[in-house]
C-alpha positions as CSV (number, residue, x, y, z in Angstrom):
1,M,0.0,0.0,0.0
2,K,1.5,3.3,-1.0
3,A,-0.2,5.1,2.0
4,V,1.5,2.6,4.4
5,D,4.8,3.1,2.7
6,R,4.5,6.8,3.3
7,G,3.8,6.4,7.1
8,F,0.0,6.2,7.2
9,S,-1.9,3.7,9.3
10,A,-4.3,1.5,7.4
11,K,-7.5,-0.2,8.7
12,V,-9.4,-2.5,6.3
13,N,-13.2,-2.9,6.7
14,T,-14.9,-6.1,5.5
15,V,-18.4,-7.4,5.9
16,L,-19.0,-10.9,7.2
17,I,-21.7,-12.7,5.2
18,P,-22.6,-16.2,6.6
19,G,-22.4,-18.8,3.9
20,V,-20.7,-16.4,1.4
21,N,-17.3,-15.3,2.9
22,D,-17.2,-16.6,6.4
23,K,-14.7,-19.4,5.7
24,Q,-12.4,-17.0,3.8
25,M,-11.8,-14.6,6.7
26,P,-8.4,-16.0,7.8
27,Q,-7.2,-15.9,4.2
28,L,-8.4,-12.3,3.9
29,A,-6.7,-11.4,7.2
30,R,-3.4,-12.7,5.8
31,R,-3.8,-10.8,2.5
32,V,-4.7,-7.6,4.4
33,R,-1.7,-7.9,6.6
34,E,0.6,-8.7,3.7
35,A,-0.7,-5.5,1.9
36,G,0.4,-3.5,4.9
37,A,-2.7,-2.8,6.9
38,G,-2.4,-2.8,10.7
39,V,-6.0,-3.5,11.7
40,L,-8.9,-5.5,10.2
41,N,-12.5,-4.5,11.0
42,I,-14.9,-7.4,10.5
43,M,-18.4,-6.0,10.4
44,P,-21.7,-7.9,10.3
45,L,-23.9,-7.8,7.2
46,I,-27.0,-5.6,7.5
47,P,-29.4,-7.4,5.2
48,C,-31.0,-4.9,2.8
49,G,-31.2,-3.9,-0.8
50,K,-29.8,-6.6,-3.1
51,M,-28.6,-8.5,0.0
52,K,-31.9,-8.5,1.9
53,E,-32.4,-12.2,1.4
54,L,-29.1,-13.0,3.1
55,R,-28.9,-13.3,6.9
56,A,-26.8,-11.3,9.3
57,P,-24.2,-13.2,11.3
58,T,-25.0,-14.1,14.9
59,C,-22.9,-12.5,17.6
60,D,-21.2,-15.9,18.1
61,E,-20.3,-16.1,14.3
62,L,-18.9,-12.5,14.4
63,R,-16.9,-13.3,17.5
64,Q,-15.6,-16.5,16.0
65,A,-14.5,-14.8,12.8
66,R,-12.6,-12.2,14.7
67,Q,-11.0,-14.8,16.9
68,N,-9.9,-16.8,13.9
69,C,-8.2,-13.7,12.5
70,E,-6.8,-12.2,15.7
71,G,-3.5,-14.2,15.5
72,V,-3.0,-12.9,12.0
73,I,-3.8,-9.2,12.4
74,P,-5.3,-7.1,15.2
75,Q,-9.0,-6.8,15.2
76,F,-11.1,-3.7,15.5
77,H,-13.8,-4.1,18.1
78,R,-15.3,-0.6,18.4
79,C,-17.4,-0.5,15.3
80,E,-21.1,0.2,15.9
81,Q,-22.1,0.4,12.2
82,C,-22.5,4.1,12.6
83,R,-19.1,5.4,11.3
84,A,-18.0,5.8,14.9
85,D,-15.0,3.7,13.9
86,V,-13.3,6.7,12.2
87,V,-13.1,8.5,15.6
88,Y,-10.7,6.0,17.3
89,L,-8.0,3.8,15.8
90,P,-6.3,1.5,18.3
């Protein structure tokens, strides 16, 4: 990442969609780390629009996805799906 090369911190946001990308989270975490990001924010899907037929992950599924990736890259836990995540970076 050019921004990281210039001294910026990078946090990558991704949406957890059960049955679609839940099994790929550890691989994504490795790719994100390799690209230079320092934090990964796994957020739950909010079913709406074209994705309204998909289900949101349970709290346990979200917690498990974050735990599966914690050893690869630090996880962001302060997101409340309201853009409050831009106020504080760990």
